[in-house]
N, C-alpha and C positions, 0 to 999 in steps of 0.2 A: 397801741404804740409799742414798738419792739424795744428790747433792752438796749440795742445799739443806738436807736434814735434818741434815747433818753440821756445819752452822754453828750454834754455840751462841749467839753474840751477833750482833745486827744489824750489818751492815757500815756504817761511816761513809761518808757521801756524800763524794765527792772534791772537791766545791766547796761553798761556803757557800750555804745556802738564803736566799731572800728571799720570805717568805710561801709561796705555793704554786709560785712560779716561781724557777728558778735564775738565775744571773747572766745567762745568755742568755735573751732574751724568747721565743725559739723552742723552748726546752727546758722540758718539763713532766714531773712525776713520775707514777707509776702511778695514784695516787688521782685526779688531774685527768684522766688519759686515760680511765679508766672512767667518770667523770662526763660527759665530753664525748661519749663514744660513746653513753651512755644518753640523753643530752639534747642532740641535735645543735643547732647554732646556727641552722641554717636549716630550712625545712620541705620541702626537696626530697626526693623519694622515691628509693630505691635503683635503681628500674627505671622506665624510660619505657614500655616494653612488658613487662609482668610476665614475669620469667624468661627473656626473650629479649634485649632491648636495655637494658643497664644505664646508669646515669648515669656513664658512663666511656667507654672507647674500644672500638668494635666494628669489626672488619674483615670486610667482605663481599666474597668473591671468587668468580670463576667464569669459564669460557670465553665467547667471543663467541657470541651467540645464545641464551644460557640465561636472559636476562631479568634480569641483576643490577641494571642501572640501573632497570629497571621495578620491581624489589622495593624499591630505595632510595626511589623516588618513592611507591610504595605505602605504605611505612612513614611517609614524610614527611607524606602526606595523612592517614593515620590519626592521627598525633600532632597535626597542625594542627586536625583536625576533632573529635578526641576519640572517634572511632568505634572499636569493637573491631577488633583485627587478628587474623585467624585464630581468632576467638572469644575472644581474650585481652584483658583490660582494658588500656586505654591512658590515660596521664596527658596530658591536653590541654595544649598550650603552643605557643609560637612556634617556627617552623622557619626556619632560614636555609640555603638550598641554594647551594653553590658549584660550578657546572659548569665544571671546568677544561678539558674536552675538547670539548663541543658545546653552547654556550649556547642557540642557537636550537632545536636538537633537544630539549633538556630542557624548554624553554618549551612547545613543541608537545605534548610528552608529558604534561606537567603539566596543560595545558589539557584535553586529551582525557580524561585519567584522572579529573579532577575532575568533568567533565560526565558521564562514564560512571557514576561513583559517586553522582551526584546531590548533590554537596557544595556547600553554600552558600559561594560564593567570598567573600562579605562577612563570614562568620563564621569563616573559617579563616585564622589568622595565619601565612601562608607567604610568605616573600620569597626571590627569586632574586637573587644578586649576581654580577655579572661578575667573573671571576677575574683577579687580577693579583698581582704580588709582594707587594703590601700588603694583599691581600684577607683574609688570615688575621687581621688586626687587627680584631676584631669587637665590641669594647666599645661603640663609638659606635652601631653597628647594633643591638645588643641593647638599649641604652638607648632608642633611637628606637622600636624595636618595642614596648617596654613602654609608652612614652608614647602611642603611636598606638593600639595594640590593647588594652592592659591586660593582656597576657600576657607572662610572662617567657619567655626563650628556653629551650626544653627540648631541642632537637636541632639540630645542625649537620651537614650532609652535604657531604663532599668527594668529588667524582666527576670524574676518578679520581685515585688517589694518584700514579701514574706521570706524569700530565700536570701535576699541581699542583707537583711537586717535580723538575722536569727538571734542575735545576742540581746536585742531590745524587746521589752514586753509591749507588743503591739496592741494589747487590749486596754492598756492603761494610758491615760492622757500624757503622763510624763514621758513614757517610752515613745509614743507616737509623735509628740512634739519634738523630741530629739531627732527622730528620723526625718521629719519634715524640715528641720533645720539643716541637716546634711544636704538635702535636695535643694533647699533655697541657696545654700552656699555655692553649689554647682551652677545654678542659674545666674547668680550675681557675679561669680568669678569669670564665667565664660560668656555672659550676656546672651544666653541661648535658652531655647525651650527645653524642658525636661518632661519626658513622658514616662510614667510609671505604670507597669502592668500589675494588677492586683486581683485578688479573689473576692467573691461575694460573701456577704455574711449570711446568717440564718434568717428565717422568716420570709422565704420567697426570693431571696437574692436581689432585693431592690435597694440594698445599701452595701457598700464595701465592708469587708470584714475588719474587725479591730475597732479601735477607738474612733469616736466621731471626729476627732481632730483631723484625720485623713481627709474627710469630706470638707470640713470647715476651712482647712488651710490651703486646699487646692484652688487654683484659679478656674479650672474647668474639670468637671467630672463627667465621664462618658460611660454608659452602661451598654455592654454587649449581651445579646440574648437570642435564643431561638424562640420564634413566635409564629404559630400558625403556618408552619410549612416553609418559612424562610428565616434567615438570620438578620438581625437589625442592630443598629447603634442608635442610642438616644442620648442627647446632651441633657443630663439631669441638673447640671449647674454651670453657669457662666457668670463669672464675677462682674463683668462689665457689659453684659448684654442679655438678650432674651434667651431663655432656655427652651427646650422642647424640640430643637432641630433633630430630625431622624433620618437615618440612611439605612438602606438595605444592601445586602451583599450575598454572594454565593460562595460556598466552599466546594471546590472541585479537586479531583485528583489530577496531578500532572506527572507524566512519566519523565524521570530524569536519568539519563544514561551515565553510568560510571564505568570505570575500567573492569569492575568485577560483576556488576549486576545493574538491573534497571529498578530504580526506586520509584514507588508511587507516592508522591509527596502531596499533601494538601496545599492548595493554592487559593488565595482569596481573589475572586473576580467580580466584575460587574458591580462595583461600589457606586451607588447613586442615591440622590435624595429620595426619600419616601414621598409618594403621591397620595392624594386623597383616595384614589382607587386602591392603592396598596393597603391603606388602613381599613377601608370598607371590606376588601377581600379577606383580610386577616381576621376581622371581627366576624364575618359570616362563616369562615372556616372554623373558627373557634366555637361558634354556636353549634355548628353541625357536629363537631367532634364531641362536645359536651352532651348533645342529645344522643349520639351513638353510645357514649359511655353510660348514660342513664338507661338506655334500652338494654344494654348488656347486663348492667347491674340488676335491672328488674327481672330479666329472664333467669339469671342465676339464683335470685332470691326465690322465684316461683318454683324452680326445680328443688330447692332445699325445703320449701315450706309446704310440701304436699301433705305432711303429717302434722302441721301446726306451726306455731311460732319458731323462729330461728334465732340462734345466737348471733349477735352483731359481729363478733370476731370471726365466726365461721363464714358468714356472708362476705366479709371483707377478704378473707383468705381465698374464697372462691372467685371473687372478682379479680384479685391479683393474678390468679392462674389464667383468667380469660383475657388479660392484657399483656401478652408476651412482647408486643412491639414497643411498649413504653420503656424509656431508657433507664429508669431507676425506681426503687421503692418509693422515693419521695414523689415522683410523678404519679405513680399509682395511688398513693395516699391522697394527693390533691384531687385526682379524678374521682376517687371513691367518695370523698367529702362532698364534692359538687353534685355527684349523682344522687347521693343520699338526701341532700337538701332539696334537689329538684323533685324527687319522688315524694318527699314529705309535703312539699308545697302543692304538688298535684294531688295530694290525698290518696296516693296509691298505697302508701304504707304508713304504719304508726310505730313509734319506738318508745318502749318503756325500759329504762336501764339498758340491759344487754339483750332484751327480747325485741325482735322485729316481727311485726305481723302484717301480712298482705291484706289490704282493705278493699282493693279493686281486683276483680278476677277476669277482666276482659283483656284485650290487646295482644300481648305477646305470646300467649299459649304456653305450652310446656316444653318447647324445644330449648335446649341449651345453646346460647349464642356465644361465639368466640370472636375476638377482635381481629380485624385485619390491619396490617401495617398501613400507616397513612402516607402515601407517596408524596414526595415534595415535587413541586414544579420547578424546573430549571431551564433557563434559556439555552439555546444551542451555543456551541463553542464559537461559531462565527459571529454571534451577536454580542460577544463579550469584548469590552475595550481592552487594550493591551496591558494596562498596569495591573499587577496582581501581587499578592503577598502570600505567605505560607500559613498553614493552619495552626490550631492551638497546640499547646505542649503535650496534650494527650491525644490518643487516637479517637477520631470521631466514630461514634458507634455506627453511623450509617455507611462508613467506608469499609468497615471490617467485613471480611467474608467475600470480598469481590475479587480475590485472587492476587491482588497486588500487595506490595509491602508498604503499608501506610505509616507515615512518620508524622 
């Protein structure tokens, strides 16, 4: 028997009722709560992008080069134009973009992305506001947008969180709570969605940087990453629904003509839901890449071990030299760690302290193997849907050296 069923008589309210409202005008009873939820006071939808971007706080994070700013711009253009995003219906409305990190870069990317997508700039209510300490007070901006365009503000983008709140200690709960309160105030004052671009933390980038408050207080958390030859978005958290939804997208260069020069600007294209085939192809490609890394590590070790055991650090340095196409020392470190584990499990090598000994003498021989860059597969431009955004705030490594000016 439940605790509720054991109560024979209704409990008296602790304070005197006054109609449907108690002494405090902010306090309502259950009957009024049910009525208000069934019949909301305004006509705002729960989602701006169905099932992905709620009318609340969304945190979008990922490492440099994965296109997270491009995705934010991509979403902003979808909301401003009312075009579907990844085939998902979008509620059209005004967008206010706050670039706290790179005002001119964001403007260039927005211009290139809107032209690439064929969006009518006169029919898309999207405003960019220079960031300042007072920039988060947006009531007047939202009012002006409605008067000028006829659209209520549906989305505010803050890019990036770290640059917008430099005075707050983002690693401590108190500072993070204060930041999330600022964002919540925007949401409640404008009754709109708030999308915040953020950086990943340490440990593989599977969590946003800073206090766990950022993750806990967000309604939706979306992770952007490069994985097995393509870039992907994963919904890591959804407060009122299932998590795990995944989307893949392409980062492509788009030539944008200016009066002085032609800019080669990164544009997000071909955003679509991930399929089972995508997941399987990604897993297979990752396995092949890891096997190739292990083969290279084995060949390098055998070259060094002709006269006996080898220093672990010397072997690691040699492998780093053999992987010029990997984007960072962190990526090389991860590849070396996986290759080392694989070779130990296959009993090709043994390790004692800093000494590595080759225990199997067959397979690779004595030739030194060098890594080849892993080409990514990209669909043709004609296969891409029109809606696109711009790239990340830093230059994508794969775009550099192609002769264009990459922004």
